[in-house]
C-alpha positions, -999 to 999 in steps of 0.1 A, spaced: 0 0 0 14 34 -11 15 62 15 17 99 8 42 122 25 27 142 54 6 171 41 23 193 67 53 192 43 34 217 21 29 242 50 64 237 63 79 244 29 56 274 22 67 291 54 104 282 47 101 296 11 83 327 24 112 335 47 136 331 17 115 353 -6 111 380 21 149 381 25 154 382 -13 128 410 -17 145 431 10 180 425 -5 168 434 -41 148 465 -29 176 480 -9 203 470 -34 185 487 -63 174 517 -42 209 526 -31 228 553 -51 265 553 -59 270 575 -28 253 548 -6 223 569 -1 188 553 1 164 566 -25 128 554 -23 114 545 -58 79 532 -63 88 516 -96 117 496 -80 93 486 -51 67 472 -75 93 454 -97 110 437 -67 76 429 -51 64 414 -84 95 393 -88 92 381 -52 55 372 -56 62 354 -88 90 333 -72 68 325 -43 40 313 -66 65 290 -85 77 276 -52 41 270 -40 31 252 -72 63 231 -71 58 221 -34 21 211 -41 32 190 -71 61 175 -50 36 164 -23 12 149 -49 39 130 -68 57 116 -37 49 84 -20 64 54 -1 56 19 9 70 -10 30 67 -44 15 78 -78 29 113 -75 14 120 -38 6 113 -1 11 99 17 -20 100 55 -24 89 77 -53 95 114 -54 102 142 -78 83 167 -100 102 173 -133 123 142 -129 105 114 -111 127 90 -91 116 56 -78 140 40 -53 138 4 -41 160 -8 -12 160 -43 3 160 -45 41 191 -67 41 210 -40 22 202 -11 45 234 6 57 221 34 80 188 49 90 187 86 100 159 107 113 164 145 111 143 174 123 151 210 116 137 238 138 108 245 115 101 208 111 99 205 149 72 232 150 52 212 124 59 179 142 74 164 110 108 149 102 128 135 74 138 98 73 169 89 53 175 52 45 209 45 30 224 14 13 260 26 16 263 31 -22 263 69 -18 288 90 2 264 107 26 231 105 42 219 135 23 223 114 -9 204 85 5 183 63 -18 152 66 4 139 99 18 106 100 35 90 132 50 64 123 75 48 130 109 74 122 136 52 96 152 47 78 119 85 80 113 92 64 147 67 36 138 84 31 104 117 28 120 103 1 143 88 -18 114 120 -16 94 140 -29 124 116 -58 128 119 -67 91 157 -66 94 155 -92 122 158 -70 153 134 -82 179 140 -57 206 141 -19 208 172 -2 219 170 7 256 173 45 257 183 44 294 215 26 286 237 55 274 273 44 267 287 79 268 277 109 290 286 142 273 283 163 305 282 201 308 318 199 321 329 180 289 309 203 266 325 234 282 360 218 278 352 208 242 342 244 235 373 259 251 396 235 232 379 242 199 383 280 206 419 279 216 433 271 182 413 299 166 422 323 193 459 314 189 457 323 152 439 355 159 467 363 185 494 357 159 476 381 135 472 408 160 509 405 171 518 410 135 495 441 133 511 455 164 546 450 151 537 467 118 522 497 137 552 499 160 579 499 133 559 521 109 543 545 134 561 575 120 545 569 86 510 560 96 506 580 128 473 596 134 474 630 150 445 620 173 460 587 184 493 580 202 512 548 198 499 536 232 463 544 222 467 525 189 482 496 209 453 495 233 429 495 204 446 465 189 445 447 223 408 456 228 400 443 193 418 410 200 399 404 232 366 413 216 371 389 187 385 362 210 355 366 234 331 363 205 348 331 192 346 316 227 310 325 233 300 313 198 317 279 203 301 274 237 266 282 223 272 261 192 285 231 212 256 231 236 230 234 208 247 209 184 253 183 210 221 188 230 211 155 247 240 136 230 237 99 236 251 66 222 230 35 227 238 -1 218 217 -33 217 234 -64 203 249 -51 171 227 -20 166 240 14 174 219 46 179 234 80 182 211 110 191 220 147 194 209 182 185 185 209 195 178 231 164 186 201 142 176 169 159 195 138 147 186 102 153 211 79 136 208 41 136 232 15 120 247 -19 126 282 -24 139 291 -45 109 285 -14 87 314 5 104 342 11 79 368 27 102 372 42 137 395 72 140 410 86 172 418 123 167 438 147 188 452 182 183 484 195 201 462 213 226 441 183 234 472 161 239 485 186 265 455 175 286 455 138 275 422 143 257 410 129 223 379 126 202 367 95 183 352 96 149 334 68 130 331 61 93 297 47 84 284 56 50 250 73 55 260 88 89 274 123 87 274 156 67 269 161 30 306 170 23 341 167 37 337 200 56 311 184 79 335 158 94 324 167 129 290 152 120 307 117 120 315 120 156 313 90 179 328 103 211 332 141 211 357 142 239 372 117 263 405 109 281 432 91 262 431 61 285 393 57 280 396 51 242 399 13 244 370 11 268 346 30 244 358 11 213 355 -23 230 319 -13 241 309 -2 206 329 -23 181 357 -43 197 370 -55 163 384 -19 158 407 -19 188 439 -2 176 471 -21 168 505 -11 182 530 4 157 552 -23 142 567 0 116 574 37 122 587 65 100 624 62 90 634 97 80 627 133 93 638 153 62 610 142 39 585 157 63 598 192 57 616 192 23 588 198 -1 567 218 24 597 240 30 602 246 -8 565 253 -14 563 276 17 586 302 2 569 304 -32 538 324 -22 558 347 1 583 355 -26 555 360 -51 537 386 -29 570 403 -21 579 406 -58 545 420 -67 548 445 -38 583 455 -51 570 463 -86 540 482 -72 563 503 -49 586 509 -79 557 520 -100 543 543 -74 578 554 -62 567 547 -27 587 521 -8 565 523 23 542 497 8 572 473 4 582 479 40 547 471 53 544 440 32 579 429 39 575 432 76 541 414 76 554 386 54 585 382 75 564 378 107 540 354 90 569 334 75 587 330 109 555 317 125 548 295 95 583 279 97 581 274 134 547 256 130 561 236 100 591 223 120 571 216 151 546 197 130 573 178 112 590 168 145 558 156 159 548 137 128 582 120 126 578 107 161 542 97 156 539 84 120 537 47 116 515 17 109 504 -15 126 493 -45 106 480 -80 112 461 -105 92 427 -89 100 432 -51 101 455 -22 99 460 9 121 475 40 105 492 66 127 493 99 109 498 136 115 518 162 134 500 190 152 468 173 143 471 135 147 448 106 139 449 69 146 427 51 120 418 15 123 404 -3 93 393 -39 89 408 -59 61 374 -64 44 369 -27 39 402 -20 22 398 -16 -16 432 -5 -28 469 2 -19 492 28 -35 529 32 -29 548 65 -34 585 72 -33 612 92 -50 645 78 -65 665 91 -36 641 77 -10 639 44 -29 676 38 -24 670 40 13 638 18 11 616 47 22 580 46 9 547 63 16 515 43 12 479 54 5 452 30 17 419 33 0 387 23 18 350 30 18 344 61 39 317 87 46 337 116 32 344 124 -4 380 113 -2 383 76 5 420 73 14 444 77 43 482 81 40 511 68 61 544 86 52 581 76 50 580 41 64 600 10 55 594 -7 21 592 -40 39 556 -35 49 545 -34 12 538 -71 10 519 -71 43 497 -43 30 491 -61 -3 481 -92 16 452 -72 30 437 -71 -5 436 -109 -7 401 -121 3 
């Protein structure tokens, strides 16, 4: 029996489109009513034209949404889920229960008001949940019932106990997570403002303002820094508490459910045998406090592009010595292996990066030189030169620190069932992949490195991001055969 999407879909989209059209109308009206001198000039003709365009667009949106509702349907048969949707191009998707990879329920703020949600059912053949084969927009209660029916048809006899939360993301942890996320950004802002201060200090005689002394200009720089840093900190705290609202991980047999979100509610369900990789991540700041985060690769769970990697979170923040406990509770097959082969050489970590680092700086300096020569004003060259020198010094310091850390951390652990790749410098990751999920191996070297048996390897596997590979650099060639054996089924 075919079922229509919820009729509330029309009202939800009409209000959503109305907000878009109002914003578009306001932008067009003020844009076309502003003179070259940035003065607002009221013009009835412009008002009527922009109003007409906005009403026309809203009418098109309305017709499309009504047609979308009328042409969209879904049904659950004994063996599969069937979904039909589309207006101009009609798409019919059929997915067998045995091939379901992940089931995700999402509710935006406006959807919560209308008590509807979107159910994504993914087979794993796409990279993200937003490209899922099956998408059903229904009343939340009906979606919950559909999820129960699908679970039963997959062979799950019991519901996941929502009281058995594996991980408690407490207020203390959320605050720490926000602070750690802010510190990296604040550090970069601090470096920029130090550069600004140095430029002001060394060029004050050229840029001095009769109304401002050097001390007053310095205080303005300090005030600006603390204002921006404060904004970053407050924004991160608010974002973390909203994004990870009521975060919980629940497990029953081999079924995992991850819930989180306030403005965008997420309810994600998948089986442990659908996990492709588990990644333990840490930044330099996190490592100072022995803290890490754990990400998971399950196709169908996560954001719609590689920039949304935080949406693949498994454990947002935990102590380093708690990692094995959480992984063993969720998917003990993915317990990390110890390194049995580490990086052999330090210089390759800095050589090419060092060469490519100078190219943009020299290019900008050269352009500044010709501009100064053309204008007969070498003050521009002085400002640019000082700025570039400061940035270059910081860049080189960061580059060498990262290279040293990467040389000490980089490596790989292999056995007959899985591989663990240790990669990164300032930002480090420890990725564990099962043999059955590896789909390709690449080896990279140079003639000079080949003489010393130094190779880098790229391991391809099915992931949730658009790039399906991870790299281990400058390790011994002897592991090549062990890696290739992972491709033998």
